[in-house]
N, C-alpha and C positions, 0 to 999 in steps of 0.2 A: 861598231854600232853606228847607224846613220842618224842624222839630226831629224827630229820630229817636232813640229810646231802644232800644239793642240789649243784651240780657243777655249778659254775658261767659260763656264756656264754663266757667270755674271755679265759677260759681254764686254767688259772693259779691257781685257787683256788675254794673254796666251801663256802657256807654259812651254818651255823649250826642254826637250828630252834628248838624250843621246850625245851630250856634249861634256867633255872634260876640260874645264877652263884652265887646268894646269898644262895642257898640251893641245891647245886649240889650233885647228888647221884653217886654211883659207875657205874651204867649203862651209865649215861651221860659222866662221865670221860673217860670211855673206848671208847665211840663213838667219842668224841672230839680227843682223842689221836690217834685213828685209822684214823680219817680224816686228822690229821697232818702228818701222815706217807704217806698218799696217795696224799695230795695236799700241795704245798709249802706255801699257804696262806689260812687262814680261817677267816671268819667273824662270830662272835657269835651275832646274831641279837636279838633285843627285850629286851635289858638290860636297866633297869631304877633304879636310886637310889642306885647305887653301892657305897659303902664306899671305902676308901683307903684300908682298911683291906680286903674287898671282892675282890678287884682287885688283891691284892697280893696273897690271898689264891687261886684264880683261876689260877694265873700264876704258883704258886708253885706245883700244881699237875702235871704240865708238866716237872718239874725238880726243885729240892729244891734250887739250886744255882741261885741267881739273882744278877745283877750288876746295879749300878746307871748309868744313861746315862752321857756321857761326858759333855753335855751342862748343867752345874749346875744351870745356871740362871733359867731354867724351871723346876727344881725339885719341887715336891709338898711340901707345907710348913709342912705337918705332916709326910711325909716319902720320903726321897730322892730316893727310889726305883721306885717311880711313877713320870713320866714326864708329865707335863701339856701341852696339845695341845689346843689352843684356837685362835679364830680370834678376840677376844674382847680386848679392851684396857681400862685402868683405867682412872679416871678423868684427870690425867696429861698426857695422851696419851701414857703411857708405856704399852707394850704388856703384857697381863695376862698369855700368854703361847706362845709356838712356833706356829707361823702362817703358814698355808699352808702345814703342815706336811703330809697330805694325798694327796697332789696334785703332788707328785713326788715319784719315786722309792727310797726306803731306806731300810736298813737292821738293823737299830737300832745299837746295840752294838755287834751283832754277827759277 
């Protein structure tokens, strides 16, 4: 499958299709990087079963320096560089991750 960049209707970003972040090649890296230069926001669709290491590796090809999010409560238990976003709660009613993070504009730690 080849990489496809599709502008989103809202005009602020694009979606990236045809990429497996678990086995990303040089062509896909170049295409994603070029999309980030053109669009402020990208969504890499169709990702399933990514491990914490996969997420970090995909992030690092955009730049080797990563920072932990300021909300330490939501750090992933295996690596604080990954922040957990979830609308689920545990048996005691405690949030398993930051709820509603995709429902408002944010820029993370940048």
